[in-house]
Backbone as numpy.savetxt, mean C-alpha at the origin, in Angstrom:
# Nx Ny Nz CAx CAy CAz Cx Cy Cz
-9.90 15.28 -1.63 -10.75 14.40 -2.43 -10.38 12.94 -2.14
-11.40 12.12 -1.81 -11.20 10.70 -1.54 -12.06 9.90 -2.52
-11.46 8.93 -3.19 -12.15 8.12 -4.18 -12.25 6.70 -3.65
-13.49 6.21 -3.50 -13.74 4.86 -2.99 -14.24 3.96 -4.11
-13.71 2.76 -4.16 -14.18 1.75 -5.11 -15.21 0.89 -4.38
-16.48 1.00 -4.76 -17.54 0.29 -4.06 -18.31 -0.60 -5.02
-19.10 -1.49 -4.47 -19.89 -2.41 -5.29 -20.96 -1.68 -6.10
-21.35 -0.52 -5.64 -22.39 0.22 -6.36 -21.83 1.29 -7.29
-20.51 1.39 -7.36 -19.90 2.37 -8.26 -18.73 3.08 -7.59
-18.19 4.06 -8.28 -17.08 4.84 -7.76 -17.64 6.03 -6.99
-17.27 6.12 -5.72 -17.81 7.15 -4.85 -16.70 8.17 -4.56
-17.00 9.44 -4.84 -16.04 10.51 -4.63 -16.53 11.39 -3.48
-15.69 11.55 -2.48 -16.02 12.37 -1.31 -15.29 13.71 -1.40
-16.08 14.78 -1.46 -15.55 16.14 -1.49 -16.05 16.90 -0.26
-15.52 18.08 -0.05 -15.95 18.88 1.10 -17.41 19.26 1.00
-17.92 19.40 -0.22 -19.31 19.83 -0.38 -20.29 18.68 -0.59
-19.81 17.43 -0.43 -20.73 16.31 -0.57 -20.09 15.08 -1.17
-20.91 14.03 -1.29 -20.47 12.75 -1.85 -21.16 12.52 -3.18
-20.39 12.03 -4.16 -20.92 11.86 -5.51 -20.65 10.43 -5.98
-21.67 9.82 -6.58 -21.56 8.44 -7.04 -21.52 8.39 -8.57
-20.46 7.80 -9.09 -20.33 7.56 -10.52 -20.69 6.08 -10.73
-21.97 5.80 -10.85 -22.45 4.42 -10.85 -22.08 3.66 -12.12
-21.93 4.35 -13.23 -21.63 3.65 -14.48 -20.19 3.74 -14.91
-19.34 4.32 -14.07 -17.94 4.54 -14.44 -17.13 3.25 -14.31
-16.13 3.10 -15.17 -15.23 1.96 -15.14 -13.95 2.38 -14.44
-13.54 1.63 -13.41 -12.46 2.04 -12.53 -11.18 2.36 -13.28
-10.76 1.51 -14.18 -9.47 1.68 -14.84 -9.41 2.97 -15.65
-10.47 3.27 -16.37 -10.52 4.51 -17.15 -10.67 5.72 -16.24
-11.45 5.57 -15.19 -11.73 6.69 -14.29 -10.47 7.15 -13.57
-9.68 6.21 -13.08 -8.54 6.55 -12.23 -7.30 6.92 -13.03
-7.21 6.44 -14.27 -6.01 6.62 -15.07 -6.08 7.91 -15.89
-6.04 9.05 -15.18 -6.10 10.36 -15.84 -5.09 11.29 -15.18
-4.25 11.90 -15.99 -3.21 12.77 -15.45 -3.76 13.96 -14.68
-4.90 14.47 -15.11 -5.54 15.60 -14.43 -6.75 15.10 -13.66
-6.55 14.06 -12.88 -7.65 13.37 -12.22 -8.48 14.29 -11.35
-7.86 15.04 -10.47 -8.60 15.90 -9.56 -9.40 16.95 -10.33
-8.76 17.62 -11.25 -9.41 18.69 -12.00 -10.59 18.16 -12.81
-10.43 16.98 -13.42 -11.50 16.44 -14.24 -12.68 15.98 -13.40
-12.41 15.43 -12.22 -13.52 15.02 -11.34 -14.29 16.24 -10.86
-13.58 17.29 -10.46 -14.25 18.51 -10.01 -15.12 19.10 -11.12
-14.66 18.97 -12.34 -15.46 19.44 -13.47 -16.69 18.54 -13.67
-16.51 17.24 -13.52 -17.61 16.29 -13.70 -18.75 16.53 -12.71
-18.41 16.78 -11.44 -19.45 16.84 -10.41 -20.28 18.12 -10.48
-19.86 19.10 -11.26 -20.67 20.31 -11.39 -22.03 20.01 -12.01
-22.13 18.89 -12.72 -23.38 18.50 -13.35 -24.10 17.41 -12.57
-23.64 17.12 -11.33 -24.21 16.02 -10.56 -24.79 16.50 -9.24
-25.65 15.68 -8.64 -26.21 15.96 -7.33 -25.56 15.04 -6.30
-25.26 15.56 -5.10 -24.68 14.71 -4.05 -25.65 13.62 -3.64
-25.10 12.49 -3.13 -25.93 11.43 -2.60 -25.94 11.53 -1.07
-26.90 10.89 -0.45 -27.06 11.02 1.01 -26.73 9.74 1.78
-26.47 8.64 1.07 -26.21 7.37 1.76 -24.80 6.86 1.52
-23.85 7.78 1.36 -22.47 7.38 1.04 -21.85 6.49 2.11
-22.04 6.84 3.39 -21.43 6.05 4.46 -21.92 4.61 4.44
-23.19 4.42 4.17 -23.74 3.07 4.11 -23.18 2.30 2.92
-23.05 2.97 1.78 -22.48 2.31 0.59 -21.03 1.90 0.84
-20.28 2.74 1.52 -18.89 2.42 1.84 -18.83 1.26 2.82
-19.67 1.30 3.83 -19.66 0.27 4.87 -20.05 -1.09 4.31
-21.03 -1.11 3.41 -21.57 -2.37 2.93 -20.86 -2.94 1.71
-20.15 -2.09 0.95 -19.62 -2.60 -0.31 -18.27 -2.03 -0.71
-17.36 -1.84 0.25 -16.07 -1.25 -0.06 -15.12 -2.30 -0.63
-14.49 -1.96 -1.76 -13.54 -2.84 -2.42 -12.14 -2.23 -2.36
-11.14 -3.03 -2.68 -9.79 -2.49 -2.78 -9.74 -1.49 -3.94
-8.99 -0.42 -3.81 -8.91 0.59 -4.86 -7.99 0.17 -6.00
-8.42 -0.86 -6.72 -7.60 -1.42 -7.79 -8.51 -2.06 -8.82
-8.07 -2.01 -10.08 -8.79 -2.67 -11.15 -7.86 -3.65 -11.84
-7.28 -3.21 -12.96 -6.31 -4.04 -13.67 -4.87 -3.64 -13.35
-4.67 -2.75 -12.41 -3.33 -2.25 -12.10 -2.47 -3.32 -11.43
-1.20 -3.35 -11.79 -0.23 -4.16 -11.06 0.18 -3.42 -9.79
0.62 -4.18 -8.79 1.17 -3.58 -7.57 2.66 -3.89 -7.53
3.46 -2.84 -7.43 4.91 -2.97 -7.28 5.30 -2.41 -5.91
6.54 -2.64 -5.52 6.98 -2.18 -4.20 8.45 -1.78 -4.24
8.79 -0.88 -3.35 10.18 -0.45 -3.16 10.66 -0.93 -1.80
11.92 -1.29 -1.72 12.47 -1.77 -0.45 13.63 -0.92 0.02
13.90 -0.99 1.31 15.06 -0.34 1.93 15.06 1.16 1.65
13.90 1.80 1.81 13.82 3.24 1.60 13.86 4.02 2.91
13.82 3.31 4.03 13.97 3.91 5.36 15.16 3.24 6.04
15.82 3.96 6.94 16.98 3.41 7.63 16.60 2.19 8.47
15.41 2.24 9.11 14.98 1.11 9.94 14.79 -0.14 9.09
14.28 0.02 7.89 14.13 -1.13 7.00 15.48 -1.71 6.61
16.44 -0.83 6.38 17.81 -1.27 6.07 18.33 -2.13 7.21
18.17 -1.66 8.45 18.67 -2.41 9.61 18.01 -3.78 9.72
16.67 -3.79 9.57 15.93 -5.04 9.74 16.30 -6.06 8.67
16.44 -5.61 7.44 16.78 -6.52 6.35 18.20 -7.06 6.51
19.11 -6.22 7.01 20.48 -6.69 7.26 20.48 -7.74 8.37
19.67 -7.53 9.40 19.59 -8.49 10.51 19.08 -9.85 10.03
18.00 -9.83 9.25 17.38 -11.10 8.85 18.25 -11.88 7.86
19.09 -11.16 7.07 19.90 -11.82 6.04 21.34 -12.09 6.49
21.67 -11.71 7.72 23.06 -11.82 8.17 23.57 -13.25 8.13
22.74 -14.19 8.60 23.18 -15.59 8.67 23.42 -16.17 7.28
22.69 -15.66 6.28 22.84 -16.16 4.92 23.93 -15.43 4.15
24.57 -14.47 4.79 25.64 -13.74 4.14 25.17 -12.64 3.20
23.89 -12.27 3.31 23.35 -11.27 2.40 23.12 -9.91 3.02
23.51 -9.73 4.27 23.24 -8.48 4.95 23.83 -7.27 4.27
25.02 -7.44 3.70 25.70 -6.31 3.06 24.94 -5.79 1.85
24.15 -6.67 1.20 23.39 -6.24 0.03 22.46 -5.07 0.36
21.81 -5.15 1.51 20.82 -4.15 1.87 21.47 -2.83 2.27
22.64 -2.91 2.86 23.38 -1.70 3.15 23.77 -1.00 1.85
24.19 -1.78 0.87 24.59 -1.21 -0.41 23.41 -0.55 -1.13
22.26 -1.22 -1.14 21.13 -0.68 -1.90 20.57 0.57 -1.23
20.70 0.67 0.09 20.20 1.87 0.78 20.95 3.11 0.30
22.24 2.97 0.07 23.06 4.11 -0.33 23.25 4.22 -1.85
22.78 3.23 -2.59 22.99 3.23 -4.04 22.08 4.24 -4.74
22.46 4.58 -5.96 21.61 5.46 -6.77 20.34 4.74 -7.18
20.47 3.47 -7.59 19.32 2.69 -8.04 18.57 2.11 -6.84
17.26 2.31 -6.74 16.50 1.74 -5.62 16.18 0.26 -5.85
15.78 -0.41 -4.79 15.25 -1.77 -4.92 13.77 -1.66 -5.30
13.40 -2.21 -6.43 12.00 -2.27 -6.87 11.67 -3.71 -7.21
10.50 -4.17 -6.83 10.12 -5.54 -7.15 8.61 -5.63 -7.36
8.22 -6.62 -8.15 6.80 -6.86 -8.39 6.18 -7.46 -7.13
5.05 -6.92 -6.72 4.41 -7.37 -5.48 3.19 -8.26 -5.72
2.20 -7.77 -6.48 0.96 -8.52 -6.56 0.15 -8.18 -7.81
-0.55 -9.19 -8.30 -1.59 -8.98 -9.29 -2.85 -8.52 -8.54
-3.82 -7.93 -9.24 -5.05 -7.50 -8.55 -5.75 -8.62 -7.79
-5.70 -9.84 -8.31 -6.40 -10.96 -7.65 -5.77 -11.35 -6.33
-4.54 -10.93 -6.08 -3.85 -11.28 -4.84 -3.88 -10.13 -3.83
-4.70 -9.12 -4.10 -4.81 -7.96 -3.21 -6.03 -8.12 -2.31
-5.85 -7.82 -1.04 -6.95 -7.84 -0.07 -7.47 -6.42 0.14
-8.79 -6.28 0.11 -9.40 -4.98 0.34 -9.59 -4.69 1.82
-10.10 -3.51 2.14 -10.34 -3.14 3.54 -11.27 -4.11 4.25
-10.89 -4.49 5.46 -11.73 -5.36 6.27 -11.64 -6.84 5.93
-10.84 -7.20 4.93 -10.72 -8.60 4.53 -9.39 -9.17 5.01
-9.17 -10.44 4.74 -7.99 -11.13 5.25 -6.76 -10.92 4.35
-5.63 -10.64 4.98 -4.33 -10.81 4.37 -3.76 -12.12 4.91
-2.88 -12.75 4.13 -2.41 -14.07 4.54 -0.95 -14.07 4.98
-0.64 -15.00 5.88 0.74 -15.40 6.15 0.91 -16.79 5.55
2.14 -17.11 5.16 2.40 -18.38 4.50 2.46 -19.55 5.49
2.05 -20.74 5.02 2.15 -21.94 5.85 3.59 -22.34 6.11
4.49 -22.04 5.15 5.88 -22.47 5.29 6.78 -21.37 5.84
6.18 -20.40 6.52 6.94 -19.31 7.11 6.77 -19.32 8.62
7.83 -18.93 9.32 7.79 -18.91 10.79 7.93 -17.51 11.38
8.14 -16.53 10.51 8.38 -15.17 10.99 7.76 -14.20 9.99
6.61 -13.64 10.35 5.83 -12.83 9.42 5.49 -11.47 10.02
5.56 -10.45 9.18 5.25 -9.09 9.64 4.45 -8.34 8.58
3.64 -7.37 9.02 3.04 -6.44 8.08 3.98 -5.25 7.89
3.94 -4.64 6.73 4.76 -3.46 6.50 3.87 -2.32 6.02
3.63 -1.31 6.87 2.75 -0.19 6.52 3.45 0.77 5.57
2.83 1.03 4.42 3.52 1.80 3.40 2.60 2.78 2.67
3.09 4.00 2.51 2.44 4.92 1.59 2.51 4.30 0.21
1.38 4.28 -0.48 1.31 3.66 -1.80 0.84 4.69 -2.82
1.56 4.76 -3.92 1.29 5.75 -4.96 0.35 5.18 -6.02
-0.63 5.98 -6.43 -1.42 5.67 -7.62 -0.80 6.46 -8.76
-0.28 5.75 -9.75 0.47 6.37 -10.84 -0.28 6.13 -12.15
-0.44 7.16 -12.95 -1.12 7.03 -14.23 -0.21 6.34 -15.24
-0.78 6.01 -16.40 -0.01 5.31 -17.43 1.12 6.16 -17.99
1.06 7.48 -17.79 2.13 8.36 -18.25 3.26 8.49 -17.23
3.06 7.91 -16.03 4.07 7.98 -14.98 3.85 9.09 -13.98
2.69 9.73 -14.01 2.40 10.82 -13.08 1.72 10.29 -11.82
2.17 10.73 -10.65 1.52 10.38 -9.39 0.23 11.19 -9.29
-0.92 10.51 -9.32 -2.21 11.20 -9.29 -2.93 11.06 -7.96
-2.45 10.16 -7.09 -3.10 9.97 -5.81 -2.32 9.03 -4.92
-2.88 8.79 -3.73 -2.19 8.00 -2.71 -3.19 7.07 -2.03
-2.72 5.91 -1.60 -3.52 5.05 -0.76 -2.60 4.42 0.30
-3.16 3.51 1.10 -2.40 2.82 2.14 -2.14 1.40 1.70
-0.90 0.95 1.87 -0.54 -0.42 1.52 -0.02 -1.19 2.71
-0.34 -2.48 2.74 0.22 -3.40 3.72 1.00 -4.45 2.95
2.32 -4.32 2.94 3.21 -5.23 2.23 3.54 -6.40 3.16
2.70 -7.43 3.12 2.92 -8.60 3.97 4.21 -9.30 3.58
5.00 -9.68 4.58 6.34 -10.20 4.30 6.69 -11.37 5.21
7.32 -12.38 4.62 7.89 -13.48 5.39 9.36 -13.19 5.61
9.71 -12.78 6.81 11.11 -12.47 7.11 11.94 -13.75 7.23
11.31 -14.86 7.61 12.07 -16.11 7.73 12.52 -16.60 6.37
11.66 -16.50 5.37 12.02 -16.97 4.03 13.03 -16.04 3.39
12.81 -14.76 3.47 13.76 -13.82 2.90 15.12 -13.91 3.60
15.08 -14.16 4.91 16.32 -14.24 5.66 17.17 -15.46 5.32
16.53 -16.52 4.80 17.30 -17.69 4.38 18.26 -17.35 3.25
17.77 -16.51 2.33 18.57 -16.13 1.17 17.87 -14.96 0.49
18.57 -13.86 0.20 17.93 -12.72 -0.47 17.27 -13.08 -1.79
17.73 -14.18 -2.43 17.14 -14.59 -3.70 15.73 -15.16 -3.51
15.34 -15.41 -2.27 14.00 -15.90 -1.99 12.97 -14.76 -1.85
13.40 -13.54 -2.14 12.51 -12.38 -1.98 11.15 -12.57 -2.65
11.07 -13.05 -3.91 9.75 -13.20 -4.53 8.81 -14.10 -3.73
9.35 -15.19 -3.13 8.50 -16.08 -2.34 8.11 -15.44 -1.01
8.99 -14.62 -0.48 8.70 -13.95 0.79 7.66 -12.85 0.63
7.53 -12.33 -0.58 6.70 -11.15 -0.81 5.43 -11.42 -1.63
5.47 -12.39 -2.53 4.36 -12.57 -3.48 3.70 -13.93 -3.31
2.45 -13.91 -2.87 1.66 -15.13 -2.70 0.21 -14.68 -2.56
-0.72 -15.59 -2.28 -2.13 -15.22 -2.19 -2.36 -14.23 -1.05
-3.09 -13.16 -1.35 -3.45 -12.13 -0.37 -2.21 -11.58 0.36
-1.19 -11.31 -0.42 0.08 -10.82 0.14 0.11 -9.31 0.29
-0.95 -8.63 -0.15 -0.97 -7.17 -0.07 -2.36 -6.69 0.31
-2.40 -5.74 1.23 -3.64 -5.05 1.56 -3.59 -3.64 0.99
-4.71 -3.16 0.45 -4.79 -1.81 -0.10 -6.10 -1.16 0.30
-6.06 0.15 0.56 -7.29 0.88 0.84 -7.07 1.93 1.93
-8.14 2.56 2.40 -9.52 2.30 1.99 -9.95 3.06 0.74
-9.09 3.96 0.23 -9.49 4.82 -0.87 -8.24 5.32 -1.59
-8.46 6.07 -2.65 -7.39 6.84 -3.28 -7.59 8.30 -2.85
-6.58 8.86 -2.22 -6.62 10.25 -1.78 -5.96 11.11 -2.85
-6.69 12.13 -3.31 -6.20 13.00 -4.39 -6.18 14.44 -3.88
-5.06 14.88 -3.34 -4.97 16.24 -2.79 -4.62 17.27 -3.87
-4.74 18.53 -3.51 -4.33 19.60 -4.43 -2.83 19.60 -4.62
-2.09 19.32 -3.54 -0.64 19.33 -3.58 -0.11 17.96 -3.10
1.12 17.59 -3.48 1.69 16.34 -2.99 1.68 16.27 -1.47
1.63 15.06 -0.94 1.61 14.87 0.51 2.82 15.52 1.16
2.58 16.14 2.32 3.66 16.76 3.07 4.62 15.72 3.61
5.89 16.08 3.71 6.88 15.18 4.30 6.62 14.95 5.79
5.79 15.79 6.38 5.44 15.64 7.80 4.30 14.63 8.01
3.75 14.10 6.94 2.64 13.15 7.04 3.08 11.93 7.86
2.23 11.53 8.79 2.56 10.42 9.69 1.96 9.11 9.20
2.76 8.06 9.31 2.32 6.69 9.07 2.36 5.96 10.41
1.26 5.30 10.77 1.24 4.58 12.05 0.59 3.21 11.87
0.94 2.30 12.75 0.38 0.95 12.71 0.09 0.47 14.12
-0.98 -0.30 14.24 -1.29 -0.98 15.48 -1.72 -2.40 15.17
-1.20 -3.36 15.91 -1.56 -4.77 15.72 -2.25 -5.25 16.99
-3.48 -5.71 16.84 -4.26 -6.17 17.99 -4.39 -7.68 17.96
-4.23 -8.28 19.13 -4.39 -9.73 19.30 -5.35 -9.98 20.45
-6.49 -10.52 20.11 -7.56 -10.73 21.10 -7.90 -9.43 21.82
-7.94 -8.35 21.02 -8.36 -7.05 21.52 -7.28 -6.23 22.19
-6.08 -6.79 22.35 -5.00 -6.07 23.02 -3.90 -5.72 22.02
-3.35 -4.53 22.15 -2.28 -4.09 21.26 -0.99 -4.83 21.58
-0.43 -5.53 20.59 0.80 -6.28 20.80 1.98 -5.61 20.07
1.68 -4.68 19.19 2.74 -3.89 18.55 2.13 -2.60 18.01
2.89 -1.52 18.10 2.49 -0.25 17.50 3.73 0.54 17.15
3.58 1.44 16.22 4.70 2.28 15.83 4.25 3.38 14.90
5.07 4.39 14.76 4.74 5.48 13.84 6.02 6.12 13.32
5.90 6.79 12.20 7.03 7.44 11.55 6.45 8.49 10.60
7.25 9.41 10.14 6.80 10.38 9.15 7.49 10.12 7.82
6.89 10.65 6.76 7.46 10.48 5.43 8.81 11.19 5.30
9.11 12.08 6.22 10.39 12.78 6.20 11.56 11.81 6.39
11.29 10.61 6.94 12.34 9.63 7.16 12.66 8.81 5.91
11.88 9.00 4.85 12.15 8.30 3.60 13.40 8.87 2.94
14.32 7.99 2.54 15.54 8.44 1.89 15.29 8.89 0.46
14.32 8.27 -0.20 14.01 8.58 -1.59 12.63 9.22 -1.69
12.42 10.06 -2.68 11.13 10.71 -2.86 10.19 9.82 -3.66
8.89 9.99 -3.50 7.95 9.24 -4.34 8.19 9.44 -5.83
8.50 10.65 -6.22 8.74 10.94 -7.64 9.96 10.18 -8.15
10.99 10.07 -7.33 12.18 9.33 -7.72 11.85 7.85 -7.94
11.10 7.26 -7.01 10.75 5.85 -7.13 9.89 5.59 -8.36
8.91 6.47 -8.60 8.05 6.32 -9.78 8.87 6.44 -11.05
9.82 7.35 -11.07 10.66 7.54 -12.24 11.46 6.31 -12.59
12.04 5.64 -11.58 12.79 4.42 -11.82 11.88 3.30 -12.33
10.68 3.19 -11.76 9.77 2.12 -12.17 9.37 2.26 -13.64
9.17 3.49 -14.07 8.69 3.72 -15.43 9.82 3.82 -16.46
11.04 3.60 -16.06 12.16 3.68 -17.01 12.03 2.67 -18.14
11.68 1.44 -17.78 11.62 0.37 -18.78 10.31 -0.39 -18.76
9.33 0.06 -17.99 8.04 -0.62 -17.90 6.92 0.28 -18.39
5.94 -0.32 -19.04 4.73 0.38 -19.43 3.55 -0.20 -18.67
2.63 0.67 -18.28 1.45 0.27 -17.52 0.23 0.90 -18.17
-0.44 0.21 -19.08 -1.55 0.78 -19.84 -2.68 1.31 -18.96
-2.87 0.71 -17.78 -3.94 1.13 -16.87 -3.40 1.87 -15.65
-2.12 2.26 -15.69 -1.48 2.82 -14.52 -1.04 1.70 -13.59
-0.49 2.06 -12.44 -0.05 1.04 -11.48 -0.04 1.63 -10.08
0.16 0.76 -9.11 0.29 1.15 -7.71 1.68 0.78 -7.24
2.32 1.68 -6.51 3.69 1.46 -6.05 3.79 1.71 -4.55
4.05 0.65 -3.78 4.34 0.78 -2.36 5.73 1.36 -2.20
5.89 2.29 -1.26 7.14 3.06 -1.20 8.08 2.64 -0.07
7.83 1.51 0.57 8.73 1.04 1.62 8.22 1.39 3.01
8.81 0.74 4.00 8.36 0.94 5.38 9.51 1.39 6.29
9.16 2.17 7.28 10.12 2.56 8.31 9.74 2.01 9.66
8.71 1.15 9.69 8.24 0.56 10.95 8.35 -0.95 10.85
9.26 -1.53 11.59 9.48 -2.98 11.54 9.50 -3.52 12.96
8.64 -4.50 13.29 8.65 -5.06 14.65 9.99 -5.70 14.97
10.27 -5.85 16.26 11.49 -6.50 16.70 11.51 -7.98 16.29
12.69 -8.58 16.38 12.87 -9.95 15.89 12.06 -10.99 16.67
11.59 -10.64 17.85 10.83 -11.61 18.64 9.33 -11.55 18.35
8.93 -10.75 17.36 7.50 -10.63 17.05 7.19 -11.31 15.72
6.09 -12.04 15.69 5.56 -12.57 14.44 4.04 -12.54 14.48
3.43 -12.36 13.33 1.97 -12.32 13.23 1.38 -13.69 13.52
0.14 -13.68 14.02 -0.62 -14.91 14.23 -1.98 -14.77 13.54
-2.53 -15.91 13.16 -3.87 -15.91 12.57 -4.85 -15.27 13.56
-5.67 -14.37 13.06 -6.64 -13.67 13.89 -6.20 -12.29 14.31
-4.92 -11.95 14.15 -4.45 -10.61 14.47 -5.16 -9.58 13.59
-5.39 -8.41 14.14 -5.99 -7.30 13.40 -4.92 -6.24 13.17
-4.69 -5.88 11.91 -3.67 -4.90 11.55 -4.35 -3.62 11.11
-4.03 -2.52 11.81 -4.60 -1.21 11.48 -3.47 -0.26 11.08
-3.55 0.23 9.85 -2.54 1.17 9.34 -3.22 2.49 9.01
-2.69 3.56 9.57 -3.26 4.89 9.35 -2.21 5.80 8.74
-2.60 6.54 7.71 -1.75 7.57 7.13 -2.54 8.86 7.10
-1.94 9.93 7.61 -2.62 11.21 7.71 -3.27 11.64 6.42
-4.51 12.08 6.51 -5.34 12.58 5.41 -5.90 11.47 4.51
-5.30 10.29 4.52 -5.82 9.21 3.67 -6.89 8.41 4.39
-6.59 7.97 5.62 -7.56 7.18 6.37 -6.89 6.02 7.08
-7.65 4.96 7.33 -7.14 3.78 8.03 -7.50 2.52 7.26
-6.52 1.67 7.05 -6.72 0.37 6.42 -6.69 -0.69 7.51
-7.74 -1.50 7.55 -7.83 -2.57 8.54 -7.88 -3.92 7.81
-7.04 -4.83 8.22 -7.06 -6.20 7.68 -6.91 -7.20 8.82
-7.47 -8.38 8.61 -7.35 -9.49 9.55 -6.36 -10.49 8.98
-5.53 -11.08 9.83 -4.53 -12.05 9.39 -5.15 -13.45 9.31
-4.92 -14.10 8.17 -5.41 -15.46 7.98 -4.37 -16.29 7.25
-4.77 -17.49 6.82 -3.92 -18.37 6.02 -4.75 -18.96 4.89
-4.09 -19.25 3.79 -4.74 -19.89 2.65 -5.28 -21.24 3.07
-6.53 -21.50 2.72 -7.16 -22.77 3.10 -6.57 -23.92 2.32
């Protein structure tokens, strides 16, 4: 089951057809512990639509309403290495080694809904940054009760130059206008995603691939359920929330994004999120 947030309503894609909930409100619709079961029950009284592809193509929005976006860091060994490298000069490299092996994960606030870029739109790099990368991440859709009800694709845009100056600069390196890409949908499977699920990224510059990589969820040190549990320990989310689960694909130190680059992130069974790199005017 794939749920798309479109300008004409909430579009649900099932094996037997596409269904449009034109009058549904996103926050109430998505924030249900038995989301899959309730949607399947709802569509028994509905007729499939025939122009779903056109509605998606012409009016696809980010799969978010009033939800906050949070993120987890250093959940893959490669991320641990990269963060240690960028913070070494500032004396903070050891922090990331410690958090990788610690019981408590690194969790941080990423974006308000207004700072999220939808499919096909621009994500930004900062004017005061010299080293910028996208971070492809499995992103959890979590209900207000703390239950993982679905999955989407996240692009956690990051300034490695700012974070590398001092680990305390993390909020500036991570949170700014259009600092996160989300989409293209919320995937709601019968069972949790397999650990064999592949995450891949390709970055195109003037039509040519300048970076690519892939990894499986099996390389994650922490489980999605563990990360969600820590986030909900002391926080309440009346409309649910979205949680990026970290990246295991980090470009080498000689790579940085440029305006006009095209970032394509694919996660098995969910789809592909495409964003263009820009800067705040």
